[in-house]
N, C-alpha and C positions, 0 to 999 in steps of 0.2 A: 525690325529684323526681316531678313529675307523669308518669303513665304515657304520656300522649299528647304529650309534649314535642316529639318529632321530627315528628310529624304536624302539630302546630300551626305549627312552624317552616317546614316545606316547603309546606303547603297554605294557610297564612294569613299568617304574618309576612313571609316573603320576598316573596310576591306583593304584599303591602301596600307594602313598601319600593319595589319596582319600579314600582308604580303611582303613587306620590307623589314619588319622588325621580328627577328626569329625568337628572341627571348620572350616567353609567354608572359612573365610577370611585368616586364618593361612595356610590352604591347598593351597589357591590360591597364596599366597606369596612364599610358598615353591616351587610350580611348576614354578613360574616366575623366581626363583633363578637359575633354569636350572642346577642342580648339575651334570647332566649327561655329561656336557661339560668336567669337570675335569676327570671323569671316562673314557671318550672317548680318552683323551690324555694319561692317565695313562695306559689304557688297549688297546692301539692302535693295538697291534698284538695278543691280547688274543681272546679267543672264545666269541661268543655272550652271552653265559650263564654267563661267568666270568664278562663280561662288565656289564650285568644287576645287578649282585650281588654287584659289586664294586660301582655302582651308588646308589643302595639302602643303602649300608654301609655308603657312604659319606653323603647322605642326612640324615641318622639316627643321625649323630653327631649333626646336627642343631636342629632336633626334640627334642633330649634328652637334649642337653646343654641349650637350651632356657628355659626349665622348671626351671632350677636352676638360670639362669641369669636374666630372665625377666618374668617368668611365674608362675605357680602354687606354686612352692617351694621358690620363692624369699623372702617371709617374713614369711614362716612357718618353723622355724628351727626344731621343734619337729618332724614333718612328714618327713622333709628332711633327718634327720639321719636314720630313719627307712627305708626310700625308698632307700637310698644309700646302706644300709646293704643288702636289698633285691636284689639290682642290682648286688652286688658282688656275692651273692649266685647264682643269675641267670646265670652270665657268667661262673662261675665255673662249673655249671651243664651242660650248653649248649656246652661249648668248650672242657671240659676235663672229663665229667661224674663224677664230684665230688659233693657229697651231694645230696640233693633233690631239685626239682624245687620249687621255693618260691611261696607262695600264694599271687599273685599280686592284686587280686580282692578287697582286703581290702583298697587299695589306690584310688579307683575310676577308672572310665573308661579311662580318659586321661593318668594317670600315668601308668596304666596297659598296654595300647596300646603303650606307648612310649618305653617300653621294648619288648613286645611281637612282635612288628613289626620287631625285629631283628632275630626272629626265623628262617626265611627262609635264612637269611644271614649265621647264625651259622650252620645250617644244611648243606648248600653247602660247607662251609669251612671244616666241619667235614668229608664230603664225599671224599674230595680231599687231605687233608693234614695229615701228620703223627701226632702222639700224641705229640711228642716233639715240632714240629712246632706249634701245637695248644697251647701247654703249654706256649711257648714264647709269642704268641699273647695274651693269657689269662693274663699273667703277666702284659703286657702293658695296657690291658683294665682295669685291677683292679687298676693299678697305676693312670690311668686317672679318674676312677670313685671315688676313694678314695680322690682325690684332690678337687672334686667339693663340693662347699657349696654356701652360699649366698655371691655373689661376692662383695657386698658392705661391708661385714664384714672385709675385708682384709686391704684395704688402704683408706677407706672412711674418716678417721680422720687424715691422714698424707700423705706426699709425700714419696713414696718408693725410696730408692737408686737404681741405675742401677742394682747392684748385686741382691738386693731383688726382683726387677722386673723380672729379668731373671730367678731366681729360681722359682718364682711363675708361670711365663709364661710357663716354660718348663714342669711343672707338669700338668697344666690345659688345654693345647691346644690340646692334643690328637694326636699330630703328630707322636709320637713314636708308637702308636697303628696302625696308617696308614702305617708306614714303616714296622711294623711287619706283615702286610698283604701282602707284596711283594712276599713271597714264594707262596702264593695262586694265585696271579696274574700271576706269571711267571712259575708256574708249577714245583717248586723245593721244597725240604725239607731242613730244617736247624737245626743245633744242638746248644745246649747252648754254646759249645766251640766256634762255629763259631761267635756268636754274642758277646762273651766276649773278642775277640781279640781287642786290642786297636785301630787298624786302622778301624775296623768296627764301633767301638764307635765314632770315629772321623767323619766317613762318616755320621752316623745318626745325629750327632750334627750339621754338616754343613747344612744338609737338614732342620733340625728343626729350626735353627736360620734363615735361608733364608725364610722359611715359616712364622715364627713369624714376622719378620721385614716387609716383603711385605704385609702381612695381616693387620698389624697395620697401614701401610700407607694407604691402601685402605679403611679400616673400621673405621678410626679415627672419622669421623662424627657420624656414627651409634653407636659405642661403648661408646664414650665419651659424646656426646651431643644428642644422641637419634635421629639420622638422619632417618626420615620416608621415607618409599618407596613411590615414587611418579612418575607418568607418565605424569604429567601435562606439563612438559617442563619448569616450572618456575625455574630460576636459584638461587633463594633464598628460603631457607626453614626455617620455625620457628621450633626450636628444644627445647628439654627438656634434662637437664643433671641430672643424679641421684646420683652424688657425688663420683662415683668410679673412680679410676685411674688405669686402667688395659690396658694401651696402651703406646707403646714406645714413641710416639710423645710428649705428655705432660710430660712424665717422663724426657725426654731429655731437654725439655724447662725449667722445674722447677729446674732440677739439674744443668744445665749449663747456666741458665739465658740467653736463646736465644729465638728468636721469632719462630713462627710456620713454616715459610718457611725454615729457617735455620735448624730446627729440621728435616724437610722433606729431605733436601739435605744430612744431616748427616746420616739419616736412609738409604737413597739411597746408600751412600758410604759403609755403613755396609753390605747392601744386595749384592752389587757388589763384595765385598770381599768374602762373602760366596758362591756366584755364581761361582767365579773363583776357589774356593776350590773344589766345586763339579765338575766343568768341567775338572779339571786336576787330579782328584783323581785316584789313582791306588792301589787297594788292593793287587795286586800281588807283588808290590814293597816293601811292608811292611815286615819287618823281625820279624817273630813270631815263637814260638815253635810249634804252631798249624797251619797247612796248610789248608786254606780254599779251598774247591773244586772250580774249575774254574767255574762250572755252577752256584754256589752260589754267588761267587764274581761278576760275570758278571750280574747276576740278580739284585743284590743289587745296584751296580753302576748305571746300566741303570734305575732301579726302582726308586732310590732316585732322579736321574735327572728328571725322568718323573713326580714324585710327585711334585717337585719344579716347573717345567715348567707348569704342569697341573693346579696347584693352582693359579699361577700367571696369566695364560691365562684365567682361569675361573673368577678370581676376576676382571680382566680388561675388559673382554668382556661381563660379565653377568650384571644383573640388581640389584643385592643385594647391591653393594657398589657404583657403578658408573652408571650414566644414559648415554645413547648414545650421547646426546647433549653436554655432558661435555668433550668429546674427540674432539679435533680440527683435521684439515686435516693432521697434522703432528703426530697425536697420543698423543699429550700433553693433560694433564688433568688440568683444572682450576676449582676450586669451591669456593663459598663464603658461609660462615657460619654466621648465626645470632643466638645468644644464649640469649633468654629472661631471665631476672632475676628480682625478685621483689625488684628493687633498684632505682626507678626513682628519689627520692628526693636527692640521693647521687650525681647525675650528676651535678646539679647546685652547690652543696656543694664542689665537687671536682674541678669544674671549678673555683670556687671562691678562692680555694687554689692554683690554677694554677698547678695542678698535671700533671705529665708526665705519659701517659698511656702505653708507650712502643712502639717499632717500629713495624709497620705492612705494608703490601704491599698496601692496599687500605682501606680507611674508607668511606663507602657510606653514613652512617647516623651518623654524629658527635653527634647530640643531643640525639640519642636514643640507640645507640648500642655499646657494647664492648664484646670481648670474653675473658673469664678468662684464656684461655690457653696462651695468649700472655703476661700475667702479671706475675711479680715475686711473690713468695709466700708471701713476706712481704706486698706487696700492697693488695693482696687478703685478708690477715688477717685484714688490715686496713679497707677495704670496709666492712668486716663483723662487725667490731667494730662500724663503722658509722651506719650500718644498725640497730644494736641493740639500739644505742642511739636515732635513729629516729623512734623507735617503730617497726622495722622489716618490714616496708612497703616501700621498695625502688625498683626502676627498673633501672638497667643500663645494656645495652647490647652493643655489638660492632660487626661490620661486618669486617671479615678479608678474604683475598684471599690466598689460598694455592696452590702452584704449585707442582705437582708430576712429 
């Protein structure tokens, strides 16, 4: 990690969050997430100024993405489209001097600040990188922004196939724009020919898949059932689910008819495969008509490895997804999920029919709890039909234990 990580957090990143995020509770949660940990791994050999900019860049993704995912734009599709268009105009202006700076004041203070906080990031990148390098980064930033919408509008009514999930995940996660920042971090410039080489595309994809898989493993509770940040030490959280299926774990469960723990283990196997691909990657061994400069190939191989390791380390050691008490002496993580649903009358009805709820590692409250993630889609539809017949006032929840 970078030697000046704590200084950058205390003197730069946290003040930046306080300056641009007006809601005190949100600002506190963002500071507690300690985004600088990722930047400290990613920028271990970089200058202090680059470290600070990388930390702000990484934190920005969460400030911006949460507006679409669970914030101001979640249910406002009319403003969402206009804001996304303004965002595209903003990045074109900041990174490649195209067009005019958009008028963001019309969107209100929160939405304006969610973009304007990136000003100092963009200005630093502009000072350091060539125009072609910035154009490549801009392309990836626009691809990311263009993909964002109300997350519930995609798969809230159906279970996506694995291919559909990957296509959606690749577009919305922003990993490619992080990778496109590697030239800034490592002090090299890159050409379009460099990034179009198939081996370079393969390297980016290994990195992207590893990040997606591990992030989904760590964030499953938060993204699927609304895991709240808590410092109480209580090992059971009451959660709320908003209907979206934007996580690999339930997609595997519902497509392959497996339980949560099996989906976790299969996800781990997928992540291990991508990690080995990253570890053994050699751009110089690729046969291409275009020869990538050694400084560029070394920067991207090292950079992609650092992105993968930095994000995994941050997810594991931070407080956004996992609490310290959830890691045992051997580093294993065990957590229990309780997902309340308005389905109480169906419990007795289901027991009367002697229904099988599916296999789980542990059930702590047989009478009160189940988790929809461990159920097949057919049973879930059955429960919904029972709910409608009983007037829609039912409560069934389940406790499950997941091992990562």
